[in-house]
N, C-alpha and C positions, 0 to 999 in steps of 0.2 A: 562362670556365667553371671554369678550374683555381683562379683567384683566388676564385671563389664557393665551390667545394668546401672549400678551405683555410679560408675564414672560418667556414663551417659546421662543420668539424672543430673549430676553436678555440673556438667558442661551446658545442659540445656538452657539455663538463663543466659549464659554468656553469647549463646547463639541467637537467642531471642533479641537480645540487645544489639547485636551485630546487625540483624536483619532490620530492626526498626530504624536503626541509624542509617542504613542503606537506602530504606524506603524514604525516609526525610530527605535524604540527599537527592533522590530522584525527583520528588515531588516539589522541592524548593523552587526550581525554575518555573514550574507550571504555577505555583501559588503566587510568585512574584510578578508573572505575566498577568493573572487574574487581578492582582492588588493594583497593578498599574492601570488596568483597564477601566477601573472604577475611580479613577482620580483625574483632576484636571491637569493640564500641563504645568501650570504654577505649582500646584502641589508637588507633581513629581520632580520638578527642577528644584523646588524649594529647600528639600532636605529629606533625611532617612526617616521613614515611618513604616511600621510593620502592617498597618490596615489604613484604609482611606479615612482621613479626618473629615472631609466633606465630600460624602458618597454622592456620585453622580452616574447617571446612565446615558448621559449625552454622547458619549463615544459610540455606544451601540446603537442608539437612535441616528446617529449620522450614518453609519454603515448601512443600516437595514432601510433608510429612508432614501437613500442615493442610488439610483441605478447603476451608476458608474462603480459603485462598491459592490452591491450585491449581485450583480451580473457576473462578476468574477467567479463567485462561488457556483452559480448556474453554469457557467462555462466549464469550470473545472469538474463538475459533477457529471457533465454530459459527456465529455471526451474520456474521463476515467471509466464511466460504466461501458462505453462503447469499447475501450480497449480491453477491459476486464472480459466481456462477453467473446470478444474476437480471440483474444489469446487462449482461453480455455477451450473455445470451440476448435482451433487449429491444433492445440496441444494434445487434444484427446485422442484423436485417430493415430498421431504421430507416436505418441507414449504407448499406445496399444500395440503398434507395429515393433517398437523397440523391445517392448516386453515379452512378446509371443513369438516373433520370428528372427531367425538369423540369416543374413544375407551378406553379400560381400561389401566391406567397408562399413558395416553397421557401427563399430566401436568408434571409428574414426569420424563418421558423421555425427555421432552423439557428442564427441569431443568438440567438434566444429560449432555444433550449436551452443555449447557452454562458451566457447571463445567469444562469441557476439555478447554474452552477458559481462564478460571480463573487462570489454572494452569501455572507456569512459564515453559518456554522452557527447562531450565535445569533439570527439573524432568524426561523428556523423552530423553534427549540426549544419556545416556548410553544404556537403552533399544534398541533405534533405531541403534545405532552403533552395538551393537552385533548382532542384527537380520539382518542387512542389509549385515554386513560382512559374516554372515552365508550362506545367499542366493545369494551372488554375486552381490549385488545392491551398494555396497559402491563406492563412488567416481563417481557416475552417477546423471545426472539431474533429473531423475524420483525419485530417492531416496529422494532428497530435497523436490522436489514437493509433494510427498506422505506424507512426514513428516509434511509440513506445512498445509496439509488439516486437520490434527487433530484439529488445531486451527481456520482455515478459514471456515471450513464447518458449525460449530455451529454459527459463527457470520452471514454467509450468510443465514442459515436458519432462524435466528432470524429477521434480516431485511427483507428478502423476505415474511415471514410470516405476518408481519405487512402491507405490501403492498397488499397481496393477501386477506387478511381479509377486507380491504377496498373495494374489488370488490363484488358486490351483487351476492349471490348464484342463483338468478333467470337468470343471464346470462348463466350459466351452464345448467340449466333445459331447457331454451329456445333452446340452441345449440343442446342438445340431441334431443328434440322435431323435430327439423328442419333436423334431420338424420346426424348429425356430429358424427363422432367417437371421443373418447377421444383424441388420438394423433393429429387429425386433428383440433379439438376444442382448444386443448392447444397451438398449435403453430399458427394458423391463427387469433384466437379471443383472447385467454386469455393472451399470451405473449406480444403482442402489449399494452395490458392494464397495464401491470406491467413493461413495458419497464424502466420506472425511477428506480424502484426497482432494477432490473437485473444491471443497470449501477452503482447504489450505492453499491450494494453488490460486483460487480467486482473490483470497485475502492478500497473498504477497503481490499479485498483479495489481490489486487495487492500491496498496500501499506505495508500491514504487511509483505508479503513475500519478498518485496524488501529490506526492513530495518532489517529484522531478520538476526542475525549473528551468534548466538551460534550452532543452529542446521545446518545451512549451512556450517559452518566451521568445525563442528564434522564430517560430514557425506562426507566430500570431502577432496581431498588431492593435486591433479594435474588437472585431466581431466575436472572436474566440479567445479573448485575452483572459488567461487564468488569474486566480486571486492572488497567487504568490508575485505575479508581475504587477497587479494593481496596487499591491502594498507599497511599492516604491513612490506612488503619488504623495505619500505623506512627506517627502522631502520637497521644500519649497524655499523660496528666498527668505521667508520668514523664520526658517528652521524646520526641526523635526516635530511632527505632530505626534507625540509619544503615545498619548492615551488612545487615539484612534487606532495606531499600529499595534497597540497592546490588545485592543478589542478584537481587532481583525485576526491576530495570532490565536486568540482564545476560540473564535469561531471557526478558524481553520483546523485546530486540534479536534473539535467535536466530531465531524465525519469519521475519521480514523478511530476515535474512541468508540463511537457506535459500532463500526465494523467488527472491531475486536470483541466487543461484548457480544455480538450475535454469533461469532465463529469461533468463540473461545474453546468450546468443546472439541471441535474439528482441529483447533492447533494443538491442544494438549495431546490428542491421539496421534497427531502427526509427530510431535516430539517423542511419543511413546514408541512409535515404529521405527525411530531413528532416521527418518528421511528429511526432517527439517532442521 
């Protein structure tokens, strides 16, 4: 035992060094993006520098002062929030049914749901475009939100089913004996027990919808155009506006980072339960 402890102690500094190098490797692109966002195009193209020689916030001012830019963030937040709420709301009863009941074809149906998540978004871009153009939903927030549910609902069902399966069925039976109706039991008793699962499912739905580009760009043009599509405006006849593009990239990372911060405990519990 002592030998094992001594060996662990000798290898600890090496592990720390590896972790530090790995974190530096991960943070380098983010730092470089932030570094570029604080430079002018002339300095960016002029040569290599680890930090801005002529610090400027003009790139951020251009984004925050131009409706064509900041409305891209507003549009993205609107349809991402709508999709997250829709996906979790639909996935909750479906996951409960899969975790509590056995019916003909339940395993095949569960697998079929996951196959939708396996398909690339490009497969559904043309059908969604034709359908939404026909019914008048093209270039609306709800169009993108509904399109993303095709991928997020199966993922949310899979995550929530694992959390619900970990809740003993005796809790359901005891609540019914005590006179609880199903809606009251589900909201008052069951939902608090799977709060971590709801947080994890909402996080992954938010992240997929936030970073997805193909469907959101195909199904929008002006009124609901997301920031990822707006960033292509930096390409013009005069060249690439590198500073503005980098500033837009930094601002695009922030919402995801904030979501990770608020649900970090739920994500950790999801990994601990082995469902994420």
